[in-house]
TORNU-886029 format. One record per residue: residue number from 1; x, z negated, y of N, C-alpha, C in turn. Coordinates in steps of 0.1 Angstrom, whole numbers, m for minus. Layout:
lumgu  n_u  n_w  n_v  ca_u  ca_w  ca_v  c_u  c_w  c_v
NUM  X  Z  Y  X  Z  Y  X  Z  Y
...
# end
This chain:
lumgu  n_u  n_w  n_v  ca_u  ca_w  ca_v  c_u  c_w  c_v
1  274  m149  m45  264  m144  m38  252  m139  m46
2  241  m140  m41  230  m135  m49  230  m120  m50
3  227  m115  m62  227  m100  m64  213  m95  m62
4  203  m102  m68  189  m96  m65  180  m108  m61
5  171  m105  m52  160  m114  m49  147  m106  m53
6  139  m112  m61  126  m107  m65  116  m115  m58
7  109  m108  m48  99  m115  m40  85  m110  m43
8  77  m118  m50  64  m114  m55  53  m120  m46
9  45  m111  m40  35  m115  m32  21  m116  m41
10  17  m128  m43  3  m129  m52  m7  m128  m41
11  m12  m116  m39  m20  m111  m28  m33  m120  m26
12  m33  m128  m16  m45  m136  m12  m45  m150  m18
13  m35  m154  m26  m35  m168  m32  m31  m178  m23
14  m40  m181  m14  m39  m191  m3  m40  m206  m9
15  m34  m216  m1  m34  m229  m6  m40  m239  5
16  m50  m235  11  m57  m244  20  m57  m239  34
17  m69  m243  41  m71  m239  55  m60  m243  65
18  m57  m233  74  m47  m236  85  m54  m244  96
19  m46  m251  103  m52  m259  115  m62  m251  124
20  m59  m238  125  m68  m230  134  m79  m222  125
21  m81  m226  114  m91  m219  105  m105  m218  112
22  m108  m228  120  m122  m228  126  m123  m216  135
23  m113  m211  141  m113  m200  150  m117  m186  142
24  m114  m187  130  m116  m176  121  m128  m177  112
25  m136  m188  113  m147  m192  105  m144  m195  90
26  m132  m201  89  m127  m203  75  m125  m218  72
27  m132  m226  78  m131  m241  75  m135  m243  61
28  m128  m251  53  m132  m254  40  m124  m244  30
29  m119  m234  34  m112  m224  25  m100  m230  19
30  m99  m228  5  m87  m232  m1  m87  m223  m15
31  m82  m211  m15  m84  m202  m25  m81  m208  m39
32  m69  m213  m40  m64  m218  m53  m71  m230  m58
33  m72  m240  m49  m78  m253  m53  m93  m251  m55
34  m100  m243  m47  m115  m241  m49  m118  m233  m62
35  m108  m224  m65  m111  m217  m78  m109  m226  m90
36  m98  m235  m89  m96  m245  m100  m107  m254  m102
37  m114  m258  m91  m126  m267  m92  m137  m261  m99
38  m139  m247  m97  m151  m240  m103  m148  m235  m118
39  m135  m233  m121  m132  m228  m135  m124  m239  m142
40  m131  m247  m149  m125  m258  m156  m114  m254  m165
41  m114  m243  m170  m104  m239  m182  m91  m234  m176
42  m90  m234  m163  m78  m228  m157  m66  m236  m162
43  m55  m229  m165  m42  m234  m169  m32  m226  m164
44  m22  m231  m156  m11  m224  m151  2  m231  m154
45  5  m233  m166  17  m241  m171  30  m237  m165
46  32  m224  m164  45  m219  m159  48  m221  m144
47  38  m218  m136  38  m220  m122  39  m236  m120
48  32  m243  m129  33  m258  m128  46  m263  m129
49  53  m258  m139  67  m263  m141  77  m260  m129
50  73  m249  m121  81  m245  m110  78  m255  m98
51  66  m261  m99  62  m270  m88  49  m267  m80
52  41  m258  m87  29  m254  m79  20  m266  m76
53  18  m275  m86  10  m287  m84  15  m296  m75
54  28  m295  m71  34  m304  m61  30  m300  m47
55  26  m287  m45  22  m283  m32  9  m287  m27
56  m1  m287  m35  m14  m292  m31  m22  m296  m45
57  m33  m304  m44  m40  m308  m56  m47  m296  m62
58  m44  m293  m74  m51  m282  m81  m56  m287  m95
59  m68  m286  m97  m73  m290  m110  m67  m284  m122
60  m61  m292  m131  m55  m289  m143  m41  m283  m140
61  m36  m284  m128  m22  m281  m125  m16  m293  m119
62  m8  m300  m127  m3  m313  m123  9  m312  m115
63  11  m322  m106  25  m323  m100  35  m328  m111
64  47  m323  m109  57  m327  m120  69  m335  m113
65  75  m343  m120  85  m352  m115  98  m344  m112
66  101  m334  m120  113  m327  m119  110  m312  m121
67  105  m306  m110  101  m292  m109  113  m284  m111
68  112  m273  m118  123  m264  m121  126  m256  m109
69  117  m255  m99  119  m247  m87  119  m256  m75
70  120  m248  m63  117  m254  m50  105  m250  m46
71  97  m259  m39  83  m256  m36  79  m261  m21
72  69  m254  m15  64  m258  m3  53  m248  0
73  49  m248  13  38  m239  18  42  m235  32
74  36  m223  36  40  m218  49  27  m215  58
75  29  m217  71  19  m214  81  20  m200  85
76  9  m193  89  10  m180  95  10  m182  109
77  21  m178  115  23  m179  130  16  m168  138
78  15  m156  132  8  m144  138  m7  m147  139
79  m12  m139  148  m27  m139  150  m33  m129  140
80  m43  m134  133  m49  m125  123  m48  m131  109
81  m53  m123  99  m53  m128  85  m54  m116  76
82  m48  m105  80  m49  m93  71  m36  m90  64
83  m37  m80  55  m25  m77  47  m12  m73  55
84  m15  m64  64  m2  m59  72  4  m72  80
85  m5  m80  86  0  m91  93  8  m100  86
86  3  m104  74  9  m114  65  22  m108  59
87  23  m95  55  35  m90  49  45  m88  60
88  41  m83  72  51  m82  83  57  m94  87
89  48  m105  87  55  m118  91  65  m123  79
90  62  m121  67  71  m123  57  84  m116  60
91  83  m103  65  94  m95  68  101  m98  82
92  95  m108  89  102  m112  102  94  m109  115
93  83  m103  113  75  m100  126  64  m109  129
94  63  m114  141  52  m124  144  43  m116  155
95  31  m113  152  21  m106  161  15  m116  169
96  17  m114  183  10  m123  193  m4  m120  194
97  m7  m107  192  m21  m103  193  m25  m97  179
98  m38  m100  174  m42  m94  161  m43  m79  162
99  m41  m72  152  m44  m58  151  m59  m55  153
100  m63  m45  160  m77  m42  164  m85  m40  152
101  m97  m47  153  m108  m46  143  m121  m40  149
102  m129  m36  140  m141  m29  145  m153  m36  137
103  m157  m48  142  m168  m54  135  m182  m48  136
104  m184  m39  144  m197  m31  145  m196  m18  141
105  m185  m14  133  m183  0  130  m175  6  141
106  m171  19  139  m164  27  149  m171  33  159
107  m168  33  172  m176  38  182  m178  53  181
108  m188  58  187  m193  71  187  m181  82  189
109  m173  79  199  m162  88  203  m152  90  191
110  m149  79  185  m140  80  174  m145  88  162
111  m158  85  158  m164  92  147  m165  107  150
112  m170  110  162  m172  123  166  m159  132  165
113  m148  125  171  m135  132  171  m131  135  156
114  m133  124  147  m129  126  134  m137  137  127
115  m150  136  128  m159  148  123  m155  161  127
116  m152  162  139  m147  175  145  m135  181  138
117  m126  171  136  m113  175  130  m113  178  116
118  m123  170  108  m124  173  93  m134  185  91
119  m142  188  100  m152  199  99  m164  195  91
120  m167  182  91  m179  178  84  m184  164  90
121  m197  160  87  m202  147  91  m196  136  82
122  m198  124  86  m195  112  76  m206  104  74
123  m206  96  64  m216  86  61  m211  72  63
124  m219  63  64  m216  49  66  m213  44  79
125  m200  44  83  m196  38  95  m201  23  98
126  m198  15  90  m201  0  92  m192  m9  85
127  m192  m21  86  m184  m31  79  m191  m32  65
128  m184  m31  54  m189  m32  41  m179  m35  32
129  m183  m40  19  m175  m40  8  m173  m26  2
130  m162  m22  m3  m159  m9  m8  m168  m6  m21
131  m169  m16  m31  m178  m13  m41  m192  m12  m38
132  m197  m20  m29  m211  m19  m24  m214  m6  m18
133  m205  m2  m8  m209  10  m1  m209  23  m10
134  m200  23  m19  m200  35  m28  m213  35  m37
135  m217  24  m41  m230  23  m48  m241  28  m39
136  m242  23  m27  m252  25  m17  m253  41  m14
137  m240  47  m11  m240  60  m5  m234  70  m14
138  m230  66  m26  m224  76  m35  m232  88  m40
139  m244  86  m41  m253  98  m45  m255  107  m33
140  m257  101  m22  m259  110  m9  m245  118  m7
141  m235  110  m9  m221  117  m7  m220  129  m17
142  m225  127  m29  m223  138  m39  m232  151  m35
143  m243  147  m28  m253  158  m24  m247  165  m11
144  m242  158  m3  m238  163  11  m223  167  11
145  m214  162  3  m200  164  5  m194  157  17
146  m202  148  23  m197  140  35  m189  128  30
147  m177  125  35  m170  113  32  m176  101  37
148  m174  89  30  m179  77  34  m170  69  42
149  m172  65  54  m162  59  62  m169  44  65
150  m159  35  63  m163  21  65  m150  12  69
151  m153  0  73  m142  m9  77  m145  m23  72
152  m137  m33  76  m139  m46  72  m134  m55  82
153  m133  m68  79  m127  m78  89  m113  m75  91
154  m107  m66  84  m93  m63  86  m92  m51  95
155  m80  m47  100  m78  m36  109  m76  m24  100
156  m88  m18  95  m87  m7  85  m98  3  89
157  m94  15  86  m103  27  86  m103  33  71
158  m114  30  64  m113  34  50  m123  46  48
159  m117  55  39  m125  68  36  m127  68  21
160  m139  67  16  m143  68  2  m147  81  m1
161  m143  87  m13  m148  101  m17  m146  102  m32
162  m157  109  m37  m157  111  m51  m146  122  m54
163  m138  120  m64  m127  128  m67  m131  142  m71
164  m144  144  m76  m148  157  m80  m157  164  m68
165  m158  157  m57  m165  162  m46  m155  166  m35
166  m147  157  m32  m135  159  m23  m123  156  m30
167  m116  166  m34  m103  165  m42  m93  156  m35
168  m84  150  m43  m75  140  m37  m67  145  m26
169  m62  157  m27  m54  163  m17  m61  164  m4
170  m74  168  m4  m82  169  7  m85  155  13
171  m88  145  5  m90  132  10  m78  127  17
172  m66  129  10  m54  124  17  m51  132  31
173  m55  144  31  m53  151  44  m63  145  54
174  m75  141  50  m84  135  60  m79  122  65
175  m73  114  56  m67  102  59  m56  103  69
176  m47  114  67  m36  116  76  m42  120  90
177  m52  128  90  m59  130  103  m63  119  110
178  m70  110  103  m74  96  109  m62  88  113
179  m52  88  105  m40  80  110  m34  86  122
180  m33  99  124  m28  105  136  m37  102  149
181  m50  100  145  m60  97  156  m59  83  161
182  m58  74  152  m61  60  155  m47  53  159
183  m43  57  171  m31  51  177  m34  46  191
184  m25  39  198  m28  35  211  m39  25  212
185  m48  26  221  m59  17  222  m69  17  210
186  m68  28  202  m77  28  191  m70  25  178
187  m57  20  179  m50  17  167  m56  8  157
188  m55  11  144  m58  3  133  m45  2  124
189  m45  m9  117  m33  m12  110  m31  m2  98
190  m42  1  91  m41  10  80  m53  19  79
191  m51  32  75  m61  40  70  m60  41  55
192  m71  39  48  m69  38  34  m79  48  26
193  m73  56  17  m80  65  9  m86  57  m2
194  m100  58  m5  m106  51  m16  m114  60  m25
195  m106  67  m33  m113  76  m43  m120  70  m54
196  m131  75  m58  m139  69  m69  m144  80  m78
197  m150  76  m90  m156  85  m99  m169  79  m104
198  m177  86  m111  m190  82  m116  m201  92  m113
199  m212  90  m119  m223  100  m117  m235  95  m109
200  m237  82  m109  m249  77  m103  m248  63  m98
201  m257  58  m91  m256  44  m86  m256  34  m98
202  m246  25  m98  m244  15  m108  m233  21  m117
203  m229  33  m115  m218  39  m124  m205  42  m117
204  m205  41  m104  m194  45  m96  m183  35  m97
205  m171  39  m99  m159  30  m100  m148  37  m92
206  m141  28  m84  m129  33  m78  m118  35  m87
207  m110  45  m84  m99  48  m92  m85  42  m87
208  m75  44  m94  m62  38  m90  m55  48  m80
209  m61  58  m75  m54  68  m67  m55  65  m52
210  m58  51  m49  m58  47  m35  m45  50  m28
211  m45  53  m15  m34  54  m7  m36  48  6
212  m26  41  11  m26  34  24  m17  43  35
213  m22  44  47  m15  50  57  m13  40  68
214  m1  35  69  0  24  78  7  29  91
215  12  19  99  19  22  112  33  16  110
216  42  21  117  55  16  117  56  1  121
217  63  m8  115  65  m21  120  69  m20  134
218  64  m31  143  68  m30  157  82  m35  160
219  89  m42  150  102  m46  152  110  m44  139
220  123  m46  140  131  m45  128  128  m57  118
221  126  m52  105  123  m62  95  133  m64  85
222  132  m75  76  142  m78  67  146  m66  58
223  136  m56  55  139  m45  48  149  m36  53
224  148  m33  66  157  m25  73  170  m31  73
225  172  m44  76  185  m51  75  191  m49  62
226  184  m51  52  190  m50  38  195  m35  35
227  186  m26  39  190  m12  37  202  m7  45
228  202  m12  57  215  m9  65  227  m15  60
229  225  m26  51  237  m33  45  241  m26  32
230  235  m14  30  238  m6  17  233  m13  6
231  223  m20  6  217  m26  m6  203  m20  m8
232  198  m21  m20  185  m15  m24  173  m23  m20
233  163  m17  m16  149  m23  m13  139  m16  m22
234  136  m23  m32  128  m17  m42  114  m22  m41
235  104  m13  m38  90  m17  m34  81  m14  m46
236  73  m23  m49  64  m23  m60  49  m25  m56
237  40  m15  m59  27  m16  m53  25  m11  m40
238  18  m17  m32  15  m12  m18  24  m16  m7
239  35  m22  m11  46  m26  m2  51  m13  6
240  53  m2  0  58  10  7  48  15  18
241  35  13  15  25  17  25  24  7  36
242  25  m5  33  24  m16  43  35  m14  54
243  47  m11  50  58  m10  59  61  5  62
244  52  13  59  53  28  62  66  34  59
245  71  30  47  84  34  41  97  29  49
246  94  23  59  106  18  68  114  8  60
247  127  11  58  136  1  51  136  2  37
248  128  11  31  126  12  16  135  22  10
249  143  18  m1  151  28  m8  145  34  m20
250  137  26  m27  130  29  m40  116  24  m39
251  106  31  m45  93  27  m44  85  33  m56
252  75  24  m61  67  29  m72  53  22  m69
253  42  30  m71  29  25  m70  24  20  m83
254  14  12  m83  9  6  m95  m6  7  m97
255  m10  6  m110  m24  7  m114  m31  m7  m112
256  m24  m17  m115  m30  m31  m116  m19  m41  m116
257  m23  m54  m117  m13  m65  m116  m3  m64  m127
258  m7  m61  m140  2  m62  m151  11  m49  m150
259  6  m38  m145  15  m27  m143  25  m31  m132
260  21  m38  m122  31  m42  m111  41  m51  m117
261  38  m60  m127  47  m69  m132  57  m60  m141
262  52  m51  m148  61  m42  m157  70  m34  m148
263  66  m29  m137  74  m21  m127  84  m30  m121
264  81  m42  m119  90  m52  m113  101  m55  m124
265  98  m57  m136  107  m60  m147  117  m48  m149
266  112  m35  m147  121  m24  m148  132  m24  m138
267  127  m27  m124  137  m28  m114  147  m40  m116
268  142  m51  m122  150  m62  m124  161  m59  m134
269  158  m50  m144  168  m46  m154  178  m36  m150
270  177  m31  m137  187  m21  m133  199  m29  m126
271  209  m21  m123  222  m28  m118  222  m27  m103
272  211  m23  m97  210  m23  m82  209  m37  m76
273  217  m39  m65  216  m51  m59  208  m51  m46
274  201  m62  m43  192  m61  m31  179  m68  m33
275  168  m62  m29  155  m69  m29  146  m61  m37
276  138  m67  m45  126  m62  m52  114  m69  m46
277  105  m61  m39  95  m66  m31  82  m61  m37
278  74  m70  m44  62  m67  m51  50  m73  m45
279  39  m65  m45  26  m69  m42  17  m67  m55
280  11  m78  m58  0  m78  m69  m13  m79  m63
281  m20  m68  m62  m32  m67  m53  m45  m71  m60
282  m45  m72  m73  m58  m74  m80  m65  m87  m75
283  m57  m98  m73  m62  m111  m69  m72  m109  m58
284  m67  m101  m48  m75  m99  m35  m85  m88  m37
285  m81  m77  m41  m90  m64  m42  m101  m66  m51
286  m98  m70  m64  m108  m70  m75  m115  m83  m76
287  m110  m94  m70  m117  m107  m73  m120  m114  m60
288  m111  m116  m51  m113  m123  m38  m124  m117  m30
289  m123  m104  m27  m132  m97  m19  m146  m96  m26
290  m146  m97  m40  m159  m95  m47  m165  m109  m51
291  m159  m119  m47  m164  m133  m49  m165  m135  m64
292  m154  m130  m71  m155  m131  m86  m145  m142  m89
293  m150  m154  m90  m142  m166  m92  m136  m166  m106
294  m144  m163  m116  m139  m163  m130  m128  m153  m132
295  m130  m140  m126  m120  m130  m127  m107  m134  m121
296  m109  m140  m109  m97  m145  m102  m88  m154  m110
297  m95  m164  m116  m89  m174  m124  m82  m167  m137
298  m89  m158  m143  m83  m151  m154  m70  m143  m150
299  m71  m137  m138  m59  m130  m134  m48  m139  m130
300  m49  m151  m125  m40  m161  m123  m33  m165  m135
301  m42  m168  m146  m36  m172  m159  m28  m160  m166
302  m33  m148  m163  m26  m137  m170  m12  m135  m163
303  m11  m137  m150  2  m136  m144  11  m148  m148
304  5  m160  m150  13  m171  m154  19  m169  m167
305  12  m162  m176  17  m160  m189  29  m151  m189
306  30  m142  m179  41  m132  m178  53  m138  m171
307  51  m150  m164  62  m155  m157  74  m158  m164
308  73  m164  m177  85  m166  m184  94  m153  m186
309  87  m141  m188  94  m129  m191  101  m124  m178
310  94  m128  m167  101  m124  m154  114  m133  m152
311  112  m146  m155  124  m155  m153  135  m152  m163
312  131  m148  m175  141  m145  m186  150  m132  m181
313  143  m123  m174  149  m111  m169  160  m113  m158
314  160  m125  m153  168  m128  m141  183  m130  m146
315  192  m125  m138  206  m128  m140  210  m142  m134
316  222  m146  m138  225  m159  m133  226  m160  m117
317  228  m150  m111  229  m150  m96  216  m145  m89
318  206  m143  m97  193  m137  m91  184  m148  m87
319  174  m146  m78  166  m155  m72  151  m149  m73
320  142  m157  m76  127  m153  m77  120  m161  m67
321  112  m155  m58  103  m161  m48  89  m157  m50
322  80  m166  m52  65  m163  m53  59  m168  m40
323  50  m160  m34  43  m164  m23  30  m156  m21
324  24  m157  m9  11  m149  m7  12  m144  7
325  2  m136  11  1  m130  24  m11  m136  33
326  m20  m143  27  m32  m148  33  m40  m154  22
327  m52  m159  25  m62  m163  15  m73  m153  14
328  m81  m155  3  m93  m147  1  m101  m156  m9
329  m107  m166  m4  m114  m176  m12  m126  m171  m18
330  m127  m168  m31  m139  m162  m37  m151  m172  m38
331  m148  m185  m35  m159  m195  m36  m167  m196  m23
332  m162  m190  m13  m170  m191  0  m180  m180  1
333  m191  m181  9  m200  m170  10  m196  m156  15
334  m186  m157  24  m181  m143  28  m172  m136  19
335  m169  m123  21  m160  m116  13  m147  m112  19
336  m145  m118  31  m132  m115  39  m121  m123  35
337  m109  m120  40  m97  m129  39  m100  m142  45
338  m92  m152  42  m94  m165  47  m80  m170  53
339  m81  m176  65  m69  m180  72  m63  m194  65
340  m53  m192  57  m48  m203  49  m33  m204  49
341  m27  m215  45  m14  m217  41  m11  m208  29
342  1  m204  27  5  m197  15  15  m205  8
343  15  m204  m6  25  m212  m14  40  m205  m14
344  49  m214  m15  63  m209  m17  69  m216  m29
345  73  m207  m39  80  m212  m52  92  m205  m52
346  104  m212  m54  117  m205  m54  124  m209  m67
347  129  m200  m75  137  m204  m87  149  m194  m88
348  159  m200  m93  172  m194  m96  180  m204  m105
349  187  m197  m114  195  m205  m124  206  m214  m117
350  210  m208  m105  221  m216  m98  215  m222  m85
351  203  m224  m84  197  m231  m72  194  m246  m77
352  192  m254  m66  188  m268  m69  173  m267  m75
353  170  m277  m82  156  m280  m88  150  m290  m80
354  137  m290  m79  128  m301  m75  131  m304  m60
355  131  m293  m52  134  m295  m37  120  m292  m30
356  115  m301  m23  104  m300  m15  107  m293  m2
357  102  m281  0  105  m273  12  96  m277  25
358  86  m286  21  77  m290  32  68  m278  36
359  63  m280  49  55  m270  54  64  m261  64
360  65  m248  61  73  m240  70  64  m235  81
361  70  m234  92  62  m231  104  58  m216  106
362  65  m207  97  61  m193  97  65  m187  84
363  58  m176  81  62  m169  69  75  m162  71
364  79  m161  83  93  m155  86  104  m162  79
365  102  m175  76  113  m183  70  116  m177  56
366  107  m171  50  110  m163  37  119  m153  39
367  116  m144  48  125  m132  51  139  m136  55
368  138  m147  64  152  m151  69  160  m157  58
369  154  m163  48  161  m169  36  165  m158  27
370  157  m148  24  161  m136  17  173  m130  22
371  175  m128  35  187  m121  41  199  m131  39
372  197  m143  41  209  m153  39  213  m153  24
373  204  m152  15  207  m152  1  215  m140  m3
374  211  m128  3  219  m116  1  230  m114  11
375  233  m124  18  245  m124  27  244  m111  37
376  233  m110  43  231  m99  51  231  m105  66
377  238  m101  75  238  m106  89  225  m101  95
378  219  m109  104  206  m106  109  202  m114  121
379  193  m109  128  187  m116  140  172  m118  137
380  168  m119  126  154  m120  122  148  m133  128
381  135  m133  131  127  m145  134  127  m154  121
382  125  m167  124  123  m177  113  135  m185  111
383  133  m195  103  143  m206  100  146  m205  85
384  159  m202  81  162  m201  68  162  m215  61
385  158  m215  48  158  m227  40  170  m226  30
386  180  m217  32  190  m215  22  197  m227  19
387  201  m235  30  209  m247  27  203  m258  19
388  189  m257  19  182  m267  13  180  m264  m3
389  183  m252  m6  181  m247  m20  194  m245  m27
390  205  m242  m21  217  m238  m28  224  m251  m32
391  231  m251  m44  238  m262  m49  251  m264  m41
# end
């Protein structure tokens, strides 16, 4: 029986437009392949060995005849293309309706209620890039003390504040107020604290003190099944926030991708049995949303260099799964997530090699397989691919 499954979400590393991409304005999106075409120097030799180049055509990432891993790609069955939707589907939940978004900013009644509850006005209230809006309104925020409220194509209510103007505990309190408000017909998937520092326009930088305030998953997820089976669910990065702590036994937040890898390795070296569930957010937050193609490529190569260390930390009965939650193609004009297939790479010393898992009909197949690997009885959505990968 598998002792540990390490499930790493390479946030936004999509591998090509889904059949319904047109409905989302994402025709032509292919995060990984398009980056590889733009950045000639890209090399991902370790993921290549696992079978990454066997999933789709990627410049400088060749298909291999005898991949060390099992490989395939998954369709998103849920409506939407945001972080919560993608992760929840990996965990076994399919959303028939997308989470509510606010493409024109938040209506007057929501803003007025929020202002009344926090005792001050707000700035912004529009769809914006986080780095752009703090540059635009940061100085006014410093003068007035008014928090900056904005949203995106995702179901989010984001509050940006300078740490020396609105202390972190006050910002977190404001986020909790917004979270308690935004339920029912007004529900958003996440309220996000976006603290920053700096003195003037061009100098403002977001800090690592971000916090996400999510909603409880609508159904039972793989995390809860594992916890109820008295196994550990170790969350790295924003996983704890995405699932609102439901089903999680241990959690650690991270500063960046490499910190996320280090925290993952620390959990891998413990004697706890169960799931290590990691989100590496830099691909999406720092590079995808900012259309930084070079930075995205560098981050992919940086992760690839750490992959052998992750694989070496695995015990004989441990399993590694690499996937994503959506796309965020930095080569396209927009800065939003893109509706894409996600990669699946599975490796274990006692698993079959070079198995083509094909196109999975839902991200749920991953969660279903994780539960089967850990021998946890479940009624989760999805179709397990356990029988295809075990010897």
